[in-house]
MISEMI-686871 format. One line per field, with one value per residue: residue number from 1; y negated, z, x of N, C-alpha, C in turn. Coordinates in pm, whole numbers. Layout:
nr [NUM:...] .
n_y [Y:...] .
n_z [Z:...] .
n_x [X:...] .
ca_y [Y:...] .
ca_z [Z:...] .
ca_x [X:...] .
c_y [Y:...] .
c_z [Z:...] .
c_x [X:...] .
END
This chain:
nr [1:2:3:4:5:6:7:8:9:10:11:12:13:14:15:16:17:18:19:20:21:22:23:24:25:26:27:28:29:30:31:32:33:34:35:36:37:38:39:40:41:42:43:44:45:46:47:48:49:50:51:52:53:54:55:56:57:58:59:60:61:62:63:64:65:66:67:68:69:70:71:72:73:74:75:76:77:78:79:80:81:82:83:84:85:86:87:88:89:90:91:92:93:94:95:96:97:98:99:100:101:102:103:104] .
n_y [-4570:-4387:-4182:-4217:-4464:-4631:-4604:-4716:-4977:-5090:-5312:-5417:-5464:-5653:-5611:-5536:-5591:-5337:-5137:-4872:-4529:-4177:-3864:-3686:-3446:-3185:-2996:-2738:-2715:-2829:-3058:-3399:-3662:-4002:-4357:-4627:-4887:-5083:-5151:-5108:-5130:-4921:-4773:-4678:-4779:-4601:-4493:-4231:-3942:-3761:-3676:-3723:-3554:-3711:-3723:-3531:-3390:-3501:-3507:-3755:-3839:-4091:-4314:-4613:-4942:-5027:-4807:-4655:-4377:-4229:-4011:-3945:-3874:-3836:-3910:-3888:-4157:-4266:-4237:-4325:-4361:-4563:-4698:-4464:-4399:-4268:-4399:-4425:-4451:-4408:-4325:-4351:-4099:-4180:-4502:-4694:-4656:-4872:-5232:-5407:-5622:-5564:-5357:-5411] .
n_z [11371:11643:11901:12160:12128:12082:12326:12501:12408:12418:12353:12111:11864:11711:11830:11693:11739:11698:11596:11520:11457:11525:11534:11762:11757:11924:11933:11984:11854:11970:11959:12002:12021:11943:12002:11852:12005:11969:11728:11587:11368:11469:11654:11837:12044:12223:12322:12503:12607:12762:12949:12808:12792:12866:12628:12467:12149:11868:11616:11437:11302:11142:11084:10922:10956:10700:10551:10494:10527:10743:10810:11067:11253:11588:11924:12258:12472:12715:12956:13114:13349:13350:13487:13429:13169:12961:12864:12624:12495:12185:12010:11677:11462:11225:11071:11032:10722:10563:10509:10793:10787:10564:10622:10854] .
n_x [15250:15353:15200:15327:15457:15236:15101:15287:15292:15029:14871:14948:14825:14562:14235:13924:13580:13328:13047:13026:12932:12981:13161:13368:13607:13763:14077:13999:13763:13535:13276:13175:12937:13009:13045:13187:13364:13559:13820:14146:14434:14586:14442:14137:13866:13629:13296:13135:12944:13075:13375:13701:14001:14314:14580:14471:14441:14258:14001:13844:13535:13395:13128:13058:12901:12867:12810:13035:13260:13494:13765:13975:14271:14389:14507:14397:14443:14364:14095:13792:13520:13229:12950:12796:12870:13124:13436:13695:14029:14176:14462:14561:14705:14817:14847:14550:14383:14287:14249:14151:13966:13815:13649:13511] .
ca_y [-4578:-4262:-4191:-4271:-4606:-4698:-4605:-4810:-5112:-5071:-5434:-5472:-5499:-5716:-5520:-5598:-5520:-5268:-5053:-4755:-4404:-4063:-3747:-3662:-3301:-3143:-2889:-2612:-2728:-2882:-3189:-3487:-3787:-4119:-4490:-4708:-5017:-5172:-5077:-5178:-5041:-4809:-4697:-4712:-4763:-4535:-4449:-4097:-3893:-3665:-3720:-3667:-3549:-3780:-3646:-3436:-3420:-3506:-3552:-3846:-3858:-4220:-4378:-4757:-5015:-5046:-4674:-4589:-4265:-4209:-3900:-3986:-3790:-3912:-3852:-3967:-4225:-4287:-4215:-4363:-4368:-4689:-4700:-4344:-4378:-4248:-4481:-4370:-4512:-4305:-4373:-4276:-4039:-4265:-4631:-4698:-4664:-4990:-5358:-5413:-5720:-5511:-5255:-5463] .
ca_z [11509:11711:12026:12270:12101:12103:12468:12565:12359:12388:12309:12003:11748:11741:11830:11640:11786:11597:11656:11436:11526:11467:11617:11807:11766:11982:11859:12002:11774:12045:11902:12084:11957:11994:11949:11853:12070:11901:11644:11538:11274:11535:11747:11850:12173:12202:12436:12484:12725:12833:12961:12714:12864:12805:12544:12383:12006:11824:11481:11440:11182:11174:10984:10947:10927:10555:10494:10463:10616:10760:10891:11123:11362:11690:12056:12364:12558:12848:12964:13245:13355:13399:13485:13368:13034:12952:12766:12597:12391:12101:11919:11552:11422:11116:11069:10962:10580:10492:10581:10888:10748:10454:10671:10967] .
ca_x [15295:15326:15123:15405:15476:15108:15071:15379:15262:14888:14804:15029:14743:14433:14120:13803:13460:13248:12942:13016:12902:13048:13190:13505:13621:13891:14146:13927:13641:13421:13245:13093:12897:13079:13016:13309:13349:13653:13914:14265:14501:14654:14359:13995:13802:13501:13216:13082:12873:13160:13515:13799:14128:14428:14672:14398:14440:14120:13967:13730:13453:13332:13042:13056:12777:12861:12792:13162:13290:13637:13814:14103:14318:14458:14526:14335:14542:14305:13951:13737:13375:13175:12803:12740:12922:13269:13506:13828:14112:14238:14566:14563:14832:14866:14781:14421:14419:14237:14256:14040:13863:13735:13556:13432] .
c_y [-4447:-4288:-4260:-4420:-4684:-4711:-4705:-4954:-5121:-5196:-5498:-5514:-5562:-5611:-5597:-5521:-5452:-5182:-4929:-4632:-4290:-3948:-3740:-3511:-3266:-3029:-2753:-2617:-2768:-3026:-3266:-3612:-3902:-4246:-4570:-4845:-5123:-5087:-5167:-5085:-4916:-4729:-4748:-4691:-4707:-4519:-4314:-4050:-3797:-3720:-3651:-3669:-3626:-3680:-3539:-3481:-3410:-3548:-3637:-3852:-3982:-4270:-4525:-4816:-5035:-4914:-4612:-4477:-4245:-4086:-3939:-3889:-3876:-3836:-3946:-4025:-4238:-4260:-4253:-4375:-4503:-4686:-4582:-4314:-4361:-4333:-4425:-4452:-4403:-4372:-4286:-4216:-4120:-4395:-4623:-4731:-4790:-5116:-5372:-5508:-5672:-5409:-5304:-5559] .
c_z [11578:11846:12138:12251:12127:12252:12541:12528:12324:12342:12189:11880:11793:11732:11783:11690:11670:11670:11569:11521:11459:11564:11645:11828:11818:11900:11878:11943:11853:11999:11994:12004:12025:11935:11962:11914:12003:11825:11606:11437:11338:11630:11755:11996:12150:12334:12400:12614:12809:12847:12856:12783:12792:12740:12459:12237:11957:11678:11494:11303:11212:11055:11019:10917:10777:10481:10440:10564:10621:10845:10935:11233:11461:11821:12160:12453:12701:12841:13105:13235:13412:13379:13408:13227:13040:12838:12748:12489:12315:12007:11794:11528:11311:11121:10987:10815:10505:10575:10668:10842:10631:10501:10788:10916] .
c_x [15258:15260:15202:15430:15348:15078:15160:15346:15114:14814:14875:14947:14612:14322:13998:13681:13388:13145:12918:12985:12978:13063:13339:13516:13760:13952:14080:13786:13517:13400:13151:13058:12971:13019:13145:13278:13437:13754:14029:14331:14562:14566:14217:13953:13664:13425:13155:13016:12956:13302:13602:13935:14239:14523:14603:14405:14297:14110:13841:13664:13368:13251:13030:12918:12758:12849:12921:13182:13441:13662:13955:14142:14394:14467:14466:14445:14492:14156:13905:13585:13333:13024:12743:12787:13073:13324:13646:13898:14184:14338:14566:14701:14900:14788:14653:14445:14374:14258:14131:13930:13775:13632:13471:13327] .
END
């Protein structure tokens, strides 16, 4: 699903809660620590200490609770601040490569 389709149909996939950690790196090679809040086959909700501009292309390096590591690319759909923490939704460029129930 491409970014525009995901943004237009942002609730099309079930989101599963998760508490994975990792890094979000922009196209200009600036990296920020993230914590995943929820994930679906087409995107991920994250929290971070800095705002991420909508439409920013990003590479995610994610470590799961099961010691798996994933590298995914996507685009920031939205970002907002709540109680001192920034939250963002990122749409993947390609569908998540594994079945969600096998990694959560």
